[in-house]
C-alpha positions, 0 to 999 in steps of 0.5 A: 301570028299576025291573025292572033295580033289582029284578033287581039286588037279587035277584041281590045277595040270592042272592049273599049267601045263597049266601055265608052258606049254612051259617051259623046264623040266630043267627050272621046275627042277630049279624052284623046286630047288629054292623052296627047293622041294625034286626033282631029275633030273631023275623025269619026267616032270609030277611029277615035275609039281605036286611038284610045284603045291603042293608048291602053 
């Protein structure tokens, strides 16, 4: 069960990353802020995308 959950999370992360491709990190940080996600400006792009994916 855990493997299926991890695979689903990886698939979701990949889909969101593809959809947000071309957006700047600043735009992603703004989207996280608007969604009231706990995000700091120092976080790397991959982590911000993961937060946005989890928010979906």
